[in-house]
Every structure is written in structure tokens, then in C-alpha cells.
N, C-alpha and C positions, 0 to 999 in steps of 0.2 A: 915861691919867691926865693930868690937867691939869698944865701947867707952873706953877711958882710965880709967874711974872710974868704969866700969862694972865688976861684978864678972863673972867668967866663966859660972855659972849657968844662969845668966840673958842673957848673950850673946847666949847661946844655946837655951834658951826659945824663944828669938826673931827669931833666925834662924829657929827653928821648926815651928813657926807661918808663916814665909815667905814661907817655903817649903810647908806647908799645903795649903796656898793660891795658890801657883803655881800649885800644883797637882789638885786642884779644878778647876782652869781655864783650864787645859789641858783636863779634862773630858768633858767639854762642846764642845770642838772643835772636828771635825771629824778626823779620821785617815788620814794621808797623802796618796795620791794616788801614787803608784809605777808604773812608766811607763816602758815599754819595749816591747819586741815582744809579749809575752803572747799568747792569743788565736789567734790573728790576724796573727802572724808569723806562728803558727802551721797550720792555714788554708791555708796560702800561700804556705807552703811547701807541704801540702797535694794536693793542686791544681797542683803544679809542678810535683809531683809524678803521678798524674792522667794523665797529658798530656804526659809525657815521657812514662809511662806504656802503654797508649793507642796506641801511635805511634809504640813503639817497639813490643807490642803484635800484632798489625795488620801486621807489617812486618813479624813477626815470623809465624803467621798463613798463610799468603800469601806464604811465602817460603815453608812451609810444604805442602800446597795445590799444589804448583808448582812441588814439588818432587814426590808427589803421583799421580798427574794427568798429568804430563809432559806438562804443559801449560805455561812454562816460557816465558816471564816475566809478564804475565797478572795477575797471582795470587798475586805477590808481589805488583803490582800497585793497584789492588783492595783492598788488605789488608792494604796498606798504606793509601789509601783514606778513608777506613772504620775506621781505627784507628784514623786518624786526625779528622774525623767527630765526632766520639764518644768522643774523648778527648775534643774537643771544646764544645760539648753539656754538658759534665760533668763539665767543668770549669765554664761555664755560669750558670749552675744550682747551683754550690757551691757558686759562687759569689753572686747570687741572695739571697740565704739563709743567707749568711753572712751579706748582706746589710739589710735584713729584721730583723735580730737579733740585728743589731747595732741601729736600731730605725730610725725615720724619719730624713730627711735631714734638716739642718737649713734653715730658710727662706733666700731667695736671697736678697742681699743688693739692695736698690733702686738705679737705675742707670739712666744715661741720655737716654731719649727717643728721640734722634735726628734722625729723619727720613728725613733728608734733602737730 
């Protein structure tokens, strides 16, 4: 706030000095971290797509095999099991890669070792 006996030039000079000090203090601080889904959300949706795609793809190939070989319902069952198995494998692999990219887990908190 300007003092009653200050001229407008003195008040502006003081304000300019305060602004420069504020900007200098902001340069030393790191930028704020913006949280949200980001890469983690994208990886989760990719895993969901892999699971659904594997199951539906396995069903589709099983149905096609049943139509061509006249082996109904065994082609659909084998296709479904193969799709589920490959989907689980792909999801576990993607989760392992995401976990490795995230870094090591924090150390566990010391707890009670009551073996009574």
C-alpha cells in the first residue's frame, strides 16, 4: 500500500522491487506437479483393451474355426480359453513393465513382529 506522503513514482518503485523479489523467489522453487490420469491411466486403458481384445478375438477365431471345420462348440471353447490366457499374459507383462518404469517400491514401515 502506498504511504500517504509517497509520490506515485516512489510507490511504483517499491512495488517493482517487491515484484522482482517475488519473481526471484519463484525461480528457485520447482514447478508444481500436476496430477491426473496421465500415463498411468493410458496404460490402464491399454490393458483393458488388451484383455477385451484377446477374449473377443479368441471367441471370433474359435467361431470361425467351428464354421469351417464343423466342430461346434469345441472351437469356441478353445478359442475362448486361448484368448483369456493370452490376455492375462499380456496384462501381467504390461503391469510388470509399468511397475519397473515407476521405480522401486518404498520401504515397508516397521510393524509389530508379534508371533504369539
